[in-house]
Residue, then its C-alpha position, 0 to 999 in steps of 0.5 A: m124432925s126429918a125434911a120430906v123427900p121429894p117423890a122423884a127423889r125416892a129411893e127404889t126398894d123393888l128389885a126387879k125394878m132396880l135391876a131392870s133399870l141398872q146401870i154402871d158408873v165406872r170411876e177412873g183410876e185404880y183403887v186399893f185398901v189400906s189399913a193401920p192402927h191409928w188414923e195418923a199413919l193413914p192420909r185420911e184427907l185422901a180417902q175416897a171411903s173408909i171404916v172404923e174396925a176394931e183393929g184400926p181404920t181402913c181407908v180405900l185410896r187411890r192406887e197412886h196416893a197409897d204408893a206416894h205415901g208407902l202404904g202397903y196394899d194386896f188387892v188393886a181393884a176398878w171402882l164401879s158404881l150401881r146407878v140405881h138409886s136404892a133404898l137402904q132397906a131394900v132386899g136383894l140388890t146386894a145379893a144379886v149383884a154378888q150371885a151375878l159376879a160370883r158365877h164368873g169367879i170375879a171378887c167383890n167388895v161392896l161399899a154401900g153409900y146413901h144414894h148408891d151402891h160401889l163395887l170394887v172389883p179386880t182391875a183385870r176383871r172391870e170389863d167382865a164384871i160389867a158385863a155381868l152386871l148389865a146382864l141382870r137387867g134382862d134377868a130382871a125382864p118379866a117372863p112372856a106370858 
Protein backbone atom coordinates (compact mmCIF):
# COMPACT_ATOMS: atom_id res chain seq x y z
CA MET A 1 0.00 0.00 0.00
CA SER A 2 1.40 3.40 -0.94
CA ALA A 3 1.46 6.38 1.39
CA ALA A 4 -0.80 9.31 0.63
CA VAL A 5 0.90 12.30 -0.95
CA PRO A 6 0.01 15.67 0.56
CA PRO A 7 -1.86 17.92 -1.93
CA ALA A 8 0.95 20.52 -1.96
CA ALA A 9 3.41 17.85 -3.10
CA ARG A 10 1.27 16.43 -5.89
CA ALA A 11 2.78 16.53 -9.33
CA GLU A 12 1.26 18.70 -12.06
CA THR A 13 -0.43 17.17 -15.11
CA ASP A 14 -1.80 20.30 -16.82
CA LEU A 15 0.62 21.29 -19.61
CA ALA A 16 -0.41 24.96 -19.66
CA LYS A 17 0.20 25.24 -15.90
CA MET A 18 3.54 23.45 -16.18
CA LEU A 19 4.74 25.76 -18.95
CA ALA A 20 3.41 28.94 -17.35
CA SER A 21 5.28 28.23 -14.12
CA LEU A 22 8.44 26.81 -15.68
CA GLN A 23 11.72 27.69 -13.96
CA ILE A 24 15.18 26.49 -14.90
CA ASP A 25 17.91 25.47 -12.47
CA VAL A 26 21.45 25.23 -13.80
CA ARG A 27 23.70 22.62 -12.27
CA GLU A 28 27.26 23.91 -12.13
CA GLY A 29 29.93 22.19 -14.18
CA GLU A 30 30.09 20.25 -17.40
CA TYR A 31 28.70 16.75 -17.85
CA VAL A 32 29.45 13.89 -20.22
CA PHE A 33 27.97 10.52 -21.12
CA VAL A 34 30.31 7.54 -20.76
CA SER A 35 29.66 3.90 -21.47
CA ALA A 36 31.41 0.57 -20.97
CA PRO A 37 30.55 -3.09 -21.47
CA HIS A 38 30.49 -3.68 -17.67
CA TRP A 39 29.90 -1.60 -14.51
CA GLU A 40 33.39 -2.40 -13.23
CA ALA A 41 34.87 -0.14 -15.95
CA LEU A 42 32.93 2.92 -14.74
CA PRO A 43 33.25 5.00 -11.57
CA ARG A 44 29.63 4.26 -10.66
CA GLU A 45 29.91 6.07 -7.31
CA LEU A 46 30.50 9.34 -9.22
CA ALA A 47 27.55 8.93 -11.59
CA GLN A 48 25.01 11.73 -11.57
CA ALA A 49 22.66 9.46 -13.55
CA SER A 50 22.89 6.01 -15.06
CA ILE A 51 20.97 3.63 -17.26
CA VAL A 52 21.48 0.00 -18.22
CA GLU A 53 21.37 -0.68 -21.95
CA ALA A 54 21.84 -3.91 -23.89
CA GLU A 55 25.30 -2.72 -24.94
CA GLY A 56 26.33 -1.97 -21.36
CA PRO A 57 25.80 0.70 -18.71
CA THR A 58 25.84 4.41 -19.47
CA CYS A 59 26.65 7.01 -16.81
CA VAL A 60 26.47 10.76 -16.79
CA LEU A 61 29.54 12.10 -15.02
CA ARG A 62 31.03 15.48 -14.32
CA ARG A 63 33.55 16.06 -17.09
CA GLU A 64 36.48 16.32 -14.68
CA HIS A 65 35.64 12.89 -13.23
CA ALA A 66 35.55 11.30 -16.68
CA ASP A 67 38.88 12.95 -17.50
CA ALA A 68 40.45 11.80 -14.21
CA HIS A 69 39.43 8.21 -14.99
CA GLY A 70 40.57 8.38 -18.63
CA LEU A 71 37.06 7.81 -19.96
CA GLY A 72 36.24 8.94 -23.49
CA TYR A 73 33.19 11.01 -24.46
CA ASP A 74 32.01 13.02 -27.42
CA PHE A 75 29.35 15.34 -26.01
CA VAL A 76 29.99 17.97 -23.34
CA ALA A 77 26.81 19.27 -21.78
CA ALA A 78 25.34 21.79 -19.42
CA TRP A 79 22.77 20.32 -17.03
CA LEU A 80 19.45 22.16 -16.82
CA SER A 81 16.68 21.04 -14.49
CA LEU A 82 13.07 22.01 -15.09
CA ARG A 83 11.74 23.31 -11.81
CA VAL A 84 8.21 22.12 -12.27
CA HIS A 85 7.05 18.99 -10.49
CA SER A 86 5.53 17.28 -13.50
CA ALA A 87 3.62 14.07 -12.99
CA LEU A 88 5.18 10.99 -14.55
CA GLN A 89 1.94 10.52 -16.50
CA ALA A 90 1.81 14.16 -17.68
CA VAL A 91 1.49 14.57 -21.44
CA GLY A 92 3.29 17.14 -23.58
CA LEU A 93 6.06 18.65 -21.47
CA THR A 94 8.88 16.72 -23.09
CA ALA A 95 7.47 17.41 -26.54
CA ALA A 96 7.09 21.15 -25.84
CA VAL A 97 10.64 21.38 -24.52
CA ALA A 98 12.06 19.36 -27.43
CA GLN A 99 10.21 21.49 -30.00
CA ALA A 100 11.36 24.75 -28.40
CA LEU A 101 14.99 23.64 -28.43
CA ALA A 102 14.75 22.13 -31.93
CA ARG A 103 13.45 25.46 -33.30
CA HIS A 104 16.77 26.94 -32.17
CA GLY A 105 18.89 24.02 -33.37
CA ILE A 106 19.82 22.98 -29.83
CA ALA A 107 20.53 19.32 -29.14
CA CYS A 108 19.01 17.93 -25.97
CA ASN A 109 19.19 14.70 -24.01
CA VAL A 110 16.37 14.32 -21.50
CA LEU A 111 16.58 12.48 -18.18
CA ALA A 112 13.34 12.09 -16.29
CA GLY A 113 13.47 11.92 -12.52
CA TYR A 114 10.64 11.40 -10.10
CA HIS A 115 10.42 15.10 -9.24
CA HIS A 116 11.89 16.89 -12.26
CA ASP A 117 13.02 16.53 -15.84
CA HIS A 118 16.68 17.21 -16.54
CA LEU A 119 18.09 18.38 -19.84
CA LEU A 120 21.65 17.99 -21.03
CA VAL A 121 22.35 20.56 -23.74
CA PRO A 122 25.61 21.56 -25.44
CA THR A 123 27.61 23.68 -23.02
CA ALA A 124 28.12 26.40 -25.63
CA ARG A 125 24.33 26.69 -26.11
CA ARG A 126 23.37 26.78 -22.43
CA GLU A 127 22.14 30.37 -22.38
CA ASP A 128 20.30 29.95 -25.70
CA ALA A 129 18.57 26.87 -24.29
CA ILE A 130 17.53 28.69 -21.13
CA ALA A 131 16.08 31.58 -23.15
CA ALA A 132 14.18 29.19 -25.45
CA LEU A 133 12.75 27.29 -22.50
CA LEU A 134 11.73 30.37 -20.53
CA ALA A 135 9.95 31.66 -23.64
CA LEU A 136 7.59 28.72 -23.21
CA ARG A 137 6.10 30.50 -20.20
CA GLY A 138 4.78 33.22 -22.47
CA ASP A 139 3.60 30.69 -25.04
CA ALA A 140 1.48 29.10 -22.33
CA ALA A 141 -0.33 32.34 -21.46
CA PRO A 142 -4.00 32.35 -22.42
CA ALA A 143 -4.89 34.36 -25.52
CA PRO A 144 -6.52 37.73 -24.78
CA ALA A 145 -10.30 37.72 -25.02
